[in-house]
C-alpha positions in Angstrom: 5.9 22.5 -6.0 8.5 20.3 -5.5 6.8 18.6 -2.5 3.9 17.7 -5.0 5.9 16.5 -7.2 7.4 14.1 -4.8 4.3 12.8 -3.6 3.1 12.5 -7.3 6.4 10.2 -8.0 5.3 8.1 -4.8 2.3 7.6 -6.4 3.5 6.5 -9.9 6.0 4.6 -8.0 3.2 2.5 -6.6 0.8 2.4 -9.0 3.5 -0.2 -11.2 2.8 -2.7 -8.4 -0.1 -4.1 -9.9 1.0 -4.1 -13.7 4.9 -4.9 -13.0 3.1 -7.7 -10.8 1.6 -9.3 -13.5 4.5 -9.3 -16.2 6.4 -11.3 -12.9 3.3 -14.0 -13.2 3.4 -13.8 -16.4 7.3 -15.5 -16.0 6.2 -17.8 -13.7 7.4 -15.9 -10.7 4.1 -16.4 -7.8 2.5 -14.2 -5.7 4.4 -15.1 -2.4 8.1 -15.3 -4.2 6.7 -11.8 -5.5 6.0 -10.1 -2.3 9.1 -12.2 -0.8 12.0 -10.3 -3.5 10.1 -6.9 -3.6 10.7 -7.1 0.7 14.0 -8.5 0.4 15.5 -6.1 -2.5 13.8 -3.6 -0.4 15.5 -4.0 3.1 19.1 -4.3 1.3 18.5 -1.2 -0.7 17.7 0.5 2.5 20.4 -0.8 3.9 23.1 0.5 1.7 21.5 3.6 2.1 21.9 3.7 5.6 25.3 2.5 5.2 26.1 4.7 2.6 24.6 7.9 4.7 25.0 6.5 7.8 21.4 7.4 9.0 20.2 4.2 10.7 19.2 3.7 14.3 19.4 1.6 16.9 15.9 0.2 18.2 15.2 0.3 21.5 14.9 -3.5 23.0 11.0 -2.8 24.2 10.5 -1.6 21.0 11.8 -4.7 19.3 8.4 -7.0 19.5 6.1 -4.3 17.7 8.6 -3.6 15.0 8.8 -7.5 14.5 5.3 -7.8 14.6 4.7 -4.7 12.2 7.0 -7.1 9.8 4.8 -9.5 9.9 1.3 -7.8 9.4 2.4 -4.7 7.8 5.3 -6.6 5.5 4.4 -10.9 5.3 0.9 -9.8 5.3 0.2 -6.8 3.9 3.1 -7.7 0.8 1.5 -11.4 0.1 -2.5 -10.4 0.5 -2.1 -7.7 -1.9 0.1 -10.1 -4.8 -2.8 -12.6 -4.0 -5.0 -10.0 -5.0 -3.4 -8.7 -8.0 -3.0 -12.3 -9.4 -6.9 -13.1 -9.0 -8.3 -9.9 -9.5 -6.0 -8.2 -11.5 -4.0 -4.7 -11.0 -7.3 -2.1 -11.4 -9.4 -4.2 -8.8 -6.4 -4.7 -6.0 -5.7 -1.5 -5.9 -9.1 -0.2 -6.0 -9.7 -2.5 -2.8 -6.2 -1.5 -1.7 -7.4 1.9 -0.6 -10.3 0.9 1.4 -7.4 1.2 3.9 -9.2 4.9 5.1 -12.3 2.9 5.9 -10.1 0.4 8.0 -8.1 3.2 9.6 -11.7 4.6 10.4 -13.0 1.9 12.6 -8.9 0.8 14.0 -8.5 4.4 15.2 -11.7 4.3 17.5 -10.8 0.8 18.5 -7.2 1.1 19.4 -6.7 5.2 19.3 -10.1 6.5 21.3 -10.5 9.0 18.4 -13.9 9.8 18.3 -16.3 8.4 15.8 -18.0 11.4 13.4 -20.5 11.3 10.9 -17.9 11.9 8.0 -16.0 8.8 9.0 -19.8 6.7 9.5 -20.3 7.9 5.7 -16.6 7.4 4.8 -17.7 3.3 6.0 -20.8 3.3 4.5 -19.4 4.7 1.0 -16.5 2.1 1.0 -18.7 -1.2 1.9 -21.1 0.0 -1.0 -18.5 0.4 -3.4 -16.8 -2.6 -2.7 -20.1 -4.5 -2.9 -20.6 -2.5 -6.3 -16.9 -3.7 -7.6 -17.6 -7.3 -6.5 -20.0 -8.0 -7.9 -20.2 -6.0 -10.7 -20.0 -7.5 -14.8 -19.7 -5.8 -18.0 -15.8 -5.2 -18.2 -12.6 -7.7 -18.3 -12.4 -7.7 -14.4 -13.8 -10.8 -12.9 -14.3 -10.4 -9.5 -13.3 -13.5 -7.5 -14.1 -14.4 -4.0 -10.6 -15.0 -2.8 -9.4 -11.9 -5.1 -11.6 -9.9 -3.2 -11.0 -11.1 0.0 -7.1 -10.7 -0.4 -7.6 -7.2 -1.5 -9.8 -6.3 1.5 -6.6 -7.8 3.7 -4.1 -6.0 1.6 -7.0 -2.7 2.8 -6.3 -3.8 5.7 -2.7 -4.6 6.8 -2.4 -1.3 4.9 -3.9 0.9 7.7 -1.9 -0.9 9.9 1.0 1.5 8.5 -1.3 4.8 10.3 -1.6 3.1 13.5 2.3 2.0 14.2 3.3 5.3 12.5 1.1 7.6 15.2 3.1 5.4 17.7 6.9 4.9 16.0 7.4 7.3 13.3 7.7 9.9 16.1 10.9 7.8 17.9 12.5 6.7 14.0 13.1 7.6 10.9 11.3 5.6 7.7 14.7 3.9 6.5 14.9 2.8 10.3 11.6 0.9 10.5 12.2 -0.9 7.6 15.7 -2.0 7.8 13.8 -3.8 11.3 10.4 -4.8 9.3 11.3 -5.5 5.9 13.6 -8.8 6.7 11.2 -9.9 9.6 8.5 -9.6 6.5 10.7 -11.7 4.5 11.7 -14.3 6.9 7.9 -14.7 7.3 6.8 -15.5 3.9 10.3 -17.9 2.7 8.2 -20.9 4.7 5.3 -20.1 2.1 7.7 -19.8 -1.2 8.0 -21.9 -4.1 11.5 -20.4 -5.8 11.0 -20.9 -9.6 14.0 -20.8 -12.2 13.6 -17.2 -12.8 15.3 -15.5 -16.5 17.3 -12.8 -16.8 14.4 -10.3 -17.5 12.4 -11.5 -14.5 15.1 -10.8 -12.2 15.2 -7.2 -13.8 11.5 -6.8 -13.2 12.0 -8.3 -9.5 14.6 -5.4 -8.5 12.9 -2.7 -10.6 9.6 -3.7 -8.6 11.7 -3.5 -5.4 13.6 -0.5 -6.5 10.6 1.7 -7.0 7.9 0.3 -5.3 9.2 -0.4 -2.0 12.7 1.8 -1.5 11.6 4.4 -4.0 8.5 4.8 -3.3 8.6 5.3 0.6 11.9 7.5 -0.2 10.1 10.1 -2.1 6.8 9.7 -0.3 8.4 10.8 2.9 10.7 13.7 1.3 7.5 14.4 -0.1 6.1 14.8 3.4 8.7 16.9 4.9 8.0 20.1 2.0 3.9 19.6 2.4 1.1 19.3 5.0 0.4 15.4 5.2 -3.2 16.0 4.0 -2.6 17.5 0.8 0.4 14.8 0.4 -2.9 12.4 1.2 -5.0 13.3 -1.3 -1.9 13.7 -4.3 -1.3 10.1 -3.1 -5.0 8.6 -3.8 -4.0 9.3 -7.4 -2.1 5.9 -7.1 -5.7 3.3 -7.9 -6.2 5.7 -11.1 -2.8 5.7 -12.1 -2.6 1.9 -11.7 -5.9 1.2 -13.3 -4.9 3.1 -16.3 -1.6 1.6 -16.1 -3.7 -2.1 -16.2 -6.0 -0.9 -19.2 -2.9 0.2 -21.1 -1.1 -3.0 -20.8 -3.6 -5.8 -19.6 -6.6 -4.1 -21.1 -8.5 -4.6 -17.7 -11.9 -2.8 -17.6 -14.4 -2.6 -15.0 -18.3 -2.7 -16.0 -20.6 0.6 -15.3 -20.9 -1.2 -11.2 -17.5 -1.2 -11.3 -16.7 2.3 -12.3 -18.8 3.6 -9.9 -17.9 1.4 -6.8 -14.6 2.6 -7.2 -15.1 6.2 -7.5 -17.3 5.5 -4.2 -14.5 3.8 -2.2 -12.0 7.0 -3.9 -14.7 9.5 -3.1 -14.6 7.9 1.1 -10.8 8.4 0.9 -11.0 11.8 0.0 -13.6 12.1 2.7 -11.8 10.9 5.2 -8.6 13.2 4.3 -11.2 16.6 4.2 -12.4 15.5 8.1 -8.7 14.9 8.8 -8.1 18.3 7.9 -11.2 20.4 9.5 -10.2 18.3 12.6 -6.2 19.4 13.1 -6.4 22.8 14.7 -5.0 25.7 13.1 -1.0 26.0 13.7 -0.6 22.1 14.3 2.0 19.7 12.5 0.9 18.0 10.0 
């Protein structure tokens, strides 16, 4: 039960990204500046943790280029594109588009990891494509999709999928805190040339610290703590509550509502996520590590 509660806590924390970001946009902070401070403050919190608990590891010189590339794509491009998506299509649709990641994983694992393509993977990819088309073209609600917002959301989903590909190789070598100690500052430096720093009120700074502490340091920390107590498949199922919680918060705080086609498309995308999770559980040999 502790494992389930930790992963559920992570899903709730990650679901705050969209709503908190919209509050920051209303304060005059641009999407890329939000992404910059999220990675920078998050890195500072991981650094404090590493110093206090002495959990940091020194990366091998041969791994530094890959860690830098992860910082560029998995932090700068991921954080930046997700913030742009939230600005243009809202927190609800942005979180749904983020969860196209499993479909990208299915394609990338075939190309990069030479994993077999199964009927379940093909069905999940097809459901995701149809779902994205439905939410992108939906009307009748308060969520108004735009080409830039949908493209940014799909980019966020693609870059989020790279966490899986990267993790297959490096999570067996380094702990989570160490990976982010190297990746987050690279992401911040890559974002820096594109950031326009605006004057910020005390409430904006408080929101930036809350966003970074909750969704970067806190979200990753409690999720991986939950993984130590749960099978990865069960953790992934609980984590899919993130877009559901994000959509509810966006409705509560910002009155974001999909039209009928949007809800149908969102359901298809979440169904594709669950199908991929179930496929992973079916293919995992009995007794193998999660």
